[in-house]
N, C-alpha and C positions, 0 to 999 in steps of 0.2 A: 506494497501501499503507499512507503515509503516512495519504492519506484516512480509509482503512479503521479503522487505529487508534486513528484520532480520534474517529471515530463510535462507537467501543466506550465511549468515556468518558462520552460522551453520557447513555447509557442508565442510568451509576449515579447513584443521588442518595437522600434519606431525605425524611421528611414533616418538614415546619419547626415553630418553637416551637407548643408546645401539644395536639403528638402524643404525648407523654412523655419518659423521659427520653433525650436525645441517642446513649450508649453502647446502649441498648436500641434502640431505632431501626436504629444502624445493625446490630447482630445480627443482626437480622432480616430484613437485607439480604444476610447470608452468600451467601444462591444466585448475585447479582449480579455479586457480589467475585470468586467462585470462578469463576465463568463467565468473568468480564474477566479473570482473570490467564492461564485458560488461554487465550483466545483473541486475548489480548493477544502471550504467545509465538510460538505457533502464527502469525502474521501474522507477528513478527519472524521468526522461522527460516522462512519461505518468502521473505520478504526478502533474507537472508543467502546461505539456497541458490538462491533465482532469480539473484542477483548471480555467485554462483561457477561457473553452469553457464552464465550467460551474458557473462561475460569470456574464454570459450574458445570464442565463434562466431566463426568468422571473417566469414560475412558474414548479410546478411538479408534475409529474401524472402519474400513475401504466407503462403505456407503456416504459416509461424512468426509471421508478428503477426496472425494468425488466433487458430492454437493459443493465445499469448502472450493474447491478447484473452478467450480463452476461461477462461482461468486468473483472470484480472482480473477476469471477469464473478463466477466464486466468493470469492474473497478479498473484494470488495466486498458479497458477501451473507453475510458472516462474523458483521458486527454486528448484522444483525436476526437470524439463526437465532441468535445466541448472547442479545440479550435475550427472544426470546422464550423458549428452553428456560431461562433465568432464572427466566423468572418462574412457571414451571410444574417446574422441577426437585422441590421440595421435597410437590408435591401427592399424589404415589402414587397414582395414577390414571391412566387411558387417553391422557389430556393431558398428563402429564410424559414420557409413553412416545412418542405422537406429537412433541411439540415437541423432545425430544432425539437422537430417530430422524435429524426432521428436520437438524438441526442435522450430525449423520453423514453424510448425505445431501450437505449443501452440502460439506463435506470432503472426501468422497468425492470430487466432482466438480472441486472442487481438487487433490487428488492423480493425480486420471486426467488431469484438464490440465498438471500438473507432468507426470508422465511422457511423454504425447505428446510435449513440447518435450526431452524427453530421448533418445526414439526420433528426431524429427527429428532427434536434432545428430548420429546415427548415421551421418545420409546421406554417402557422397564428398566429400570438401571443404569440408566445412559448418563445421570444428571446426580452429580450430588444431594442437591436439596433440589425433589422433583416441585413441579408446578401442583401445586392442590389444584384435584377435581376441578371442584369449585371455581376455580380462576383461568381456565383454560380456554374456555371462549373470550372473555375480556383480554385475555395475553394473545388471543388470535387475532382478535382485533386491532391490537395495538399494532401487530407488528405486519397486517394485513391493509390497514389503513394509507401505507405510504405508497402501495401496490397498486390500489384503487384512484388514489390520486394522480399515481404519474400518468395512468391510462386518462385521466382528466386535461391533465397537461398535455399531453398525446394529439388528442384531439383540439385542443386550443390552440394550440401550434398551427394549425391551418385558417385558423382566423387572425392569430398575432403572437406572432415569436417570441416579442420584448414579454408580453404578459404570461405565456408559458413557462420564458424562464422566472420571470417572479411566484409562478404558483411553483414553481421547484426549487426556488431560492425558504418558500413559504415552508415544503412539504421537510427541508432540511431542517429548519428550525422548529418545528414539531419534535425531528428527530434528538434535538440536540439535547431534549429532557430525557430522565429514565424511562426504556420502553421494555427492558426486560421485565422478564416475572418475576411478582414474590416468590418464595421460596417458603416450603412448607415448614422450615425451621423457625 
C-alpha cells in the first residue's frame, strides 16, 4: 500500500520554466492535486482499516491470501485510475465521465475485496474475537455501505465527474471512523 501511495506522487508535476508563471501552472494542475489528495487518503484509510481488521485474524489460510491479493490488485490500480481521472476531470465530455467512472470501478473492486476479507473473517475460529451473532448484520451494513456508495459515484460520473469525485471523497471520510466490527470480548 505504501508503494501505491508513492506512485500517486509520481503523477504530480508542472511544466518547467518558460511555460508561464509558476503559480498559474500550479493552479492549472488543481485536478491532479485534488485527485492526489483524495486517493492518498483513500489508500491511507484502506491501510488503517486493513490493519484493524487483520489484527483480529487468528490464522491465515490460502483463501484469505487470495482475497487479500485481489484487494492489493485494486489498491495498486488506484494510482493509474487517479492519474487518468485527473487528466480528464475538467474536460466536461464523455472522456471525463469514462475516466471518473473507471476510477469508481477500481474503488468498487477494492471495496468488494475488502468486504470479502470481512466475510471470510466471519467463519468459525477465524478471529480472536468473533463478531457477536447479533452484530453481524450491522457490521455487514457498515462494510457494504462503501461498495453501494461507489456504485452511486460511478453512476454520477456520467453526469458530473467533479461531483463523482466529491462523493468518493465523502466515502473516504465515512471510513476514517472505525468500521471494524465490535468484538464479543
